[in-house]
C-alpha positions, -999 to 999 in steps of 0.1 A, spaced: 488 127 -403 466 101 -414 479 61 -417 488 41 -446 455 23 -438 432 55 -433 448 71 -464 438 38 -488 402 41 -468 395 71 -484 417 71 -514 393 44 -523 357 60 -514 370 85 -536 379 65 -564 346 48 -566 325 78 -552 330 93 -587 335 66 -605 305 52 -599 293 91 -597 300 96 -633 282 60 -643 253 75 -620 249 107 -640 255 90 -676 228 59 -668 206 70 -647 168 84 -655 167 120 -653 204 131 -648 213 163 -667 247 140 -678 222 110 -690 234 93 -722 266 110 -722 287 82 -737 313 62 -728 341 92 -737 324 110 -704 325 74 -683 364 64 -693 371 104 -688 355 100 -648 367 70 -641 406 83 -644 402 116 -630 383 95 -603 416 75 -599 437 113 -602 415 123 -577 426 85 -548 457 92 -560 466 127 -550 447 123 -516 464 86 -503 495 90 -530 518 110 -500 507 86 -474 500 50 -481 514 48 -516 476 53 -531 477 16 -544 438 17 -541 434 -16 -560 443 -53 -543 455 -64 -582 481 -32 -574 492 -46 -539 499 -81 -547 513 -69 -578 539 -47 -558 547 -75 -531 557 -102 -560 581 -76 -574 593 -65 -533 581 -33 -539 557 -37 -507 560 -56 -477 537 -86 -479 526 -83 -443 508 -54 -449 492 -67 -477 454 -81 -458 450 -46 -443 458 -30 -475 434 -46 -493 409 -52 -461 411 -8 -460 403 -11 -501 370 -26 -499 361 -10 -473 361 25 -488 351 12 -516 321 1 -499 318 35 -483 326 51 -514 300 31 -533 271 40 -507 276 77 -508 271 76 -541 239 57 -538 225 80 -512 232 112 -535 215 98 -567 189 80 -544 159 93 -562 178 89 -597 178 51 -588 141 51 -585 133 68 -615 154 37 -631 130 12 -619 125 6 -656 161 -7 -660 174 -31 -634 203 -38 -658 214 1 -655 212 6 -616 230 -24 -613 263 -12 -638 260 20 -621 281 -6 -589 298 -30 -612 307 -49 -645 291 -66 -666 301 -84 -702 289 -72 -730 290 -105 -744 293 -135 -724 314 -158 -727 338 -166 -697 375 -176 -704 375 -143 -731 358 -123 -705 382 -135 -675 412 -126 -705 399 -90 -706 401 -85 -669 436 -100 -672 447 -83 -700 433 -47 -689 451 -52 -657 478 -62 -666 483 -34 -688 476 -14 -658 502 -36 -631 533 -31 -656 532 2 -660 523 9 -624 559 -14 -615 576 9 -641 574 40 -625 575 30 -585 600 30 -560 600 10 -531 594 41 -500 590 33 -460 559 40 -443 554 27 -404 583 -2 -414 566 -15 -447 576 -9 -484 552 12 -502 553 18 -541 535 45 -565 542 69 -537 564 89 -561 551 92 -597 525 113 -591 485 112 -602 490 122 -636 507 88 -652 482 66 -634 458 85 -645 465 88 -683 468 49 -682 433 39 -667 418 65 -695 437 44 -719 427 11 -705 394 23 -706 394 40 -736 408 11 -758 402 -23 -741 372 -15 -718 340 -22 -742 344 -57 -736 338 -60 -697 335 -30 -683 372 -25 -675 369 -35 -633 410 -39 -633 400 -40 -595 386 -64 -573 371 -38 -544 361 -14 -573 336 -44 -586 330 -65 -552 325 -37 -523 298 -16 -545 278 -51 -558 276 -57 -525 261 -25 -517 238 -33 -548 226 -61 -534 220 -47 -497 205 -14 -502 163 -6 -513 158 7 -547 124 7 -566 129 -21 -602 163 -34 -586 172 -67 -600 197 -94 -593 233 -84 -584 244 -108 -604 265 -126 -582 273 -154 -607 297 -131 -627 310 -112 -596 339 -137 -596 358 -122 -629 363 -93 -617 382 -110 -589 399 -136 -604 407 -116 -641 424 -88 -624 445 -108 -597 455 -128 -628 469 -103 -645 488 -89 -619 506 -122 -613 515 -121 -647 527 -83 -644 545 -92 -617 562 -123 -632 573 -110 -668 587 -74 -645 611 -94 -626 615 -116 -655 624 -87 -681 618 -60 -663 
């Protein structure tokens, strides 16, 4: 049986492979799914979460997201000593998933050399309208909804001496929450709601060769990291105060 750390790596890799894959399919030139729209993207990401949770849930609790890990730790549902290792595993998994997506769609990335923003959008998020305070608020609110809901249907479990959450809930509840967030709240910043989901794939974009590649937009990169962490903290505090 694989370890919880391995489960977080593999589960997050599958999440990002499928999530980034639906963005590639919809956004890149000469893909059969090109221009199929926001509904396809939101459903694709929700089902990507489903796949990741199915794989990792029975072993690690399927955090797959540093914001979820932090929220569970604040509320006592996960051991703080395990937080750094879980976050490192999630970042590694996200990097692997983004790299696999890049390799699969390499020719389509090159065929999209006329639209560098579309290339970047496959890997990471950006604002529809740039406004730093409101962009942060969008990520805070979206992640608050995710983590607050997760806290309500997670329960502590023990794996290798560490308390973990989410292992008992199954994959469907989280899938529907992510779908709801994407459909209702995702239009402002692309709903990163997961620092690993944005940061590691952005690094892949920065590193890989690609015809017509533009900037990786590092000046924005801190927002989908800080915003989700703040959202998780707020969710955990409210959960502890009023349940």
